[in-house]
C-alpha positions in Angstrom: -29.5 42.6 -95.6 -29.3 43.7 -91.9 -26.0 43.0 -90.2 -26.3 40.7 -87.2 -25.6 42.5 -84.0 -22.9 40.7 -81.9 -22.6 41.8 -78.3 -19.1 41.8 -76.8 -18.5 42.0 -73.1 -15.9 44.5 -72.1 -14.6 46.8 -69.4 -16.2 50.3 -69.0 -14.8 52.8 -71.4 -12.5 50.3 -73.1 -13.1 49.6 -76.7 -11.8 46.1 -77.7 -10.7 46.9 -81.3 -9.6 43.4 -82.2 -13.0 41.9 -81.4 -14.9 44.7 -83.2 -12.7 44.4 -86.3 -13.2 40.6 -86.5 -16.9 41.0 -86.1 -17.1 43.7 -88.8 -15.0 41.6 -91.2 -17.4 38.7 -90.6 -20.3 40.9 -91.6 -21.6 41.6 -88.2 -22.2 44.8 -86.2 -20.4 44.9 -82.8 -22.1 46.2 -79.7 -20.1 46.7 -76.4 -21.7 45.2 -73.3 -20.3 46.9 -70.2 -20.3 45.4 -66.6 -23.6 45.9 -64.9 -25.7 45.3 -68.1 -28.7 43.0 -67.5 -29.6 39.8 -69.3 -32.3 41.6 -71.3 -29.5 42.8 -73.6 -29.8 39.4 -75.3 -33.1 40.6 -76.7 -31.3 43.4 -78.5 -28.5 41.3 -80.1 -28.2 38.2 -82.3 -25.0 36.7 -80.9 -22.8 37.0 -77.9 -19.0 37.1 -77.3 -17.7 36.7 -73.8 -14.3 38.3 -74.2 -10.9 38.0 -72.6 -9.8 40.0 -69.5 -8.6 39.7 -65.9 -8.8 36.6 -63.7 -12.1 35.2 -62.6 -12.7 35.8 -58.9 -11.3 32.9 -56.9 -14.3 32.9 -54.5 -16.5 31.8 -57.4 -14.8 28.4 -57.7 -13.1 27.8 -54.4 -9.6 29.0 -55.4 -6.9 30.1 -53.0 -4.9 33.4 -53.1 -2.0 33.3 -55.5 0.8 35.9 -56.0 -0.1 36.1 -59.8 -3.7 36.8 -59.0 -5.1 39.8 -60.9 -7.5 42.5 -59.7 -11.0 41.2 -59.1 -13.9 42.4 -61.2 -17.0 41.2 -59.4 -19.5 43.3 -61.4 -18.1 41.9 -64.6 -18.0 38.4 -63.3 -21.6 38.4 -62.2 -22.8 40.0 -65.5 -21.0 37.4 -67.6 -22.2 34.5 -65.4 -25.8 35.7 -65.7 -25.5 36.2 -69.5 -24.0 32.7 -70.0 -26.7 31.1 -67.9 -29.4 32.8 -69.9 -27.7 32.2 -73.2 -27.4 28.5 -72.5 -31.1 28.4 -71.5 -32.1 30.1 -74.8 -29.7 28.2 -77.0 -28.2 31.6 -78.0 -25.2 31.7 -80.3 -22.2 32.2 -78.0 -18.4 32.4 -78.4 -16.3 32.5 -75.2 -12.7 33.6 -75.5 -9.9 33.2 -73.0 -11.3 34.5 -69.8 -14.7 33.8 -71.3 -13.9 30.0 -71.5 -13.0 30.1 -67.8 -16.2 31.9 -66.9 -18.2 29.3 -68.8 -16.4 26.5 -66.9 -17.1 28.1 -63.6 -20.8 28.6 -64.6 -21.0 24.8 -65.2 -19.5 24.1 -61.7 -15.8 23.6 -62.8 -12.6 25.0 -61.4 -9.5 26.8 -62.7 -5.8 26.4 -62.5 -4.7 29.7 -61.1 -1.3 29.8 -62.7 -0.5 27.5 -65.7 3.3 27.2 -65.1 2.6 25.8 -61.6 0.8 22.8 -63.1 2.1 22.3 -66.6 5.6 23.9 -66.4 6.8 26.0 -69.3 7.4 23.6 -72.1 4.7 25.6 -73.9 4.7 29.4 -73.3 1.1 30.6 -72.9 1.9 34.2 -71.9 4.9 36.3 -72.6 4.2 39.7 -71.2 4.7 42.4 -73.8 5.4 40.0 -76.7 3.3 38.0 -79.1 3.0 34.4 -78.0 2.0 31.5 -80.4 1.7 27.8 -80.0 -0.1 24.9 -81.7 -3.3 23.2 -80.6 -4.8 19.9 -81.6 -8.6 19.6 -82.0 -10.8 16.6 -81.7 -12.1 15.2 -84.9 -15.7 16.2 -85.7 -15.8 18.8 -83.0 -17.4 22.2 -83.8 -14.1 23.9 -83.7 -12.3 21.5 -86.0 -15.3 21.5 -88.5 -15.2 25.3 -88.6 -11.4 25.5 -89.2 -11.4 22.5 -91.5 -8.7 20.4 -89.9 -7.5 19.1 -86.5 -4.5 21.4 -85.9 -3.8 25.1 -86.0 -1.5 27.7 -84.5 -3.0 30.2 -82.0 -2.2 33.5 -80.3 -2.1 33.0 -76.5 -2.2 35.4 -73.6 -3.2 33.7 -70.4 -1.9 32.4 -67.1 -5.0 30.6 -65.9 -6.8 27.6 -67.5 -9.6 25.1 -67.0 -8.9 22.5 -64.3 -11.9 20.4 -63.2 -14.3 20.4 -66.2 -17.7 21.8 -65.6 -20.9 19.7 -66.0 -21.7 18.5 -69.5 -18.8 20.3 -71.1 -16.6 18.4 -73.5 -12.9 19.1 -74.2 -12.3 19.6 -77.9 -8.8 21.0 -78.1 -5.5 20.9 -76.2 -2.0 22.4 -76.5 1.0 20.1 -76.6 1.5 20.3 -72.8 -2.1 19.2 -72.1 -3.7 22.6 -71.3 -7.4 22.6 -72.3 -7.7 24.9 -75.2 -11.4 24.5 -76.3 -14.6 23.2 -74.8 -18.1 22.7 -76.2 -21.5 22.0 -74.8 -23.2 19.1 -76.6 -26.9 19.8 -77.3 -26.3 23.5 -77.7 -26.6 24.5 -81.4 -23.6 27.0 -81.3 -21.6 27.4 -78.2 -17.8 27.4 -78.5 -15.2 28.3 -75.9 -11.5 28.7 -76.7 -8.6 29.5 -74.4 -6.6 31.3 -77.0 -7.2 34.8 -78.5 -8.4 34.3 -82.2 -9.2 38.0 -82.5 -5.6 38.9 -82.1 -4.4 37.1 -85.2 -7.6 36.9 -87.3 -6.6 39.8 -89.6 -3.8 37.6 -91.1 -4.9 34.1 -90.1 -8.0 32.7 -91.9 -8.2 29.9 -89.3 -9.0 32.4 -86.7 -11.2 34.8 -88.7 -13.4 31.9 -89.8 -14.5 31.3 -86.2 -16.1 34.8 -86.2 -17.4 34.3 -89.8 -19.2 31.2 -88.7 -20.7 32.8 -85.6 -22.1 35.7 -87.7 -23.5 33.3 -90.3 -25.2 31.3 -87.5 -26.7 34.6 -86.2 -28.3 35.4 -89.6 
């Protein structure tokens, strides 16, 4: 049986091994999508992952300059915005991870918290530069993410300093961390669109809760 091709957005010349490994374990074939690629790439793949990375450009959602702001990536921003808009129109299987969840929210007209500690404090650590960072999340009953994982709580690998603020149109919050940070959103009416703020690819090799997210995406793409 042909392995479903899963497109993974990325930076030029940077191979995202964690993403590729999880897709291969799930039975899919990863394909890198570099900035500048057009939406016609959707015709060559079976599923889409909008991966993690640097901050979304503040101009896209009306943010203000912040000392923690990272380098802007306008070509990547625009590519992922275009891909997500087309994927939603086509009901295309789509998994948005960390930055990807933020891009999705901006596509739907939402905004972002530019630095999580400014809003939520540090009772939950979401980013510890240079060190692995884990925390629990609680998922809504009967959400896509909780049905996939099979229960309403899990432990996740986290590397982010931004998060969803005002929720984009029609999105529904389906998971939060103990401090209230939005950890997953879904789009009712779409057959398979999931966005998580954490990095499941980072711990999937040893955590079935995280690998099953990729397994289910690949099965959906068959």
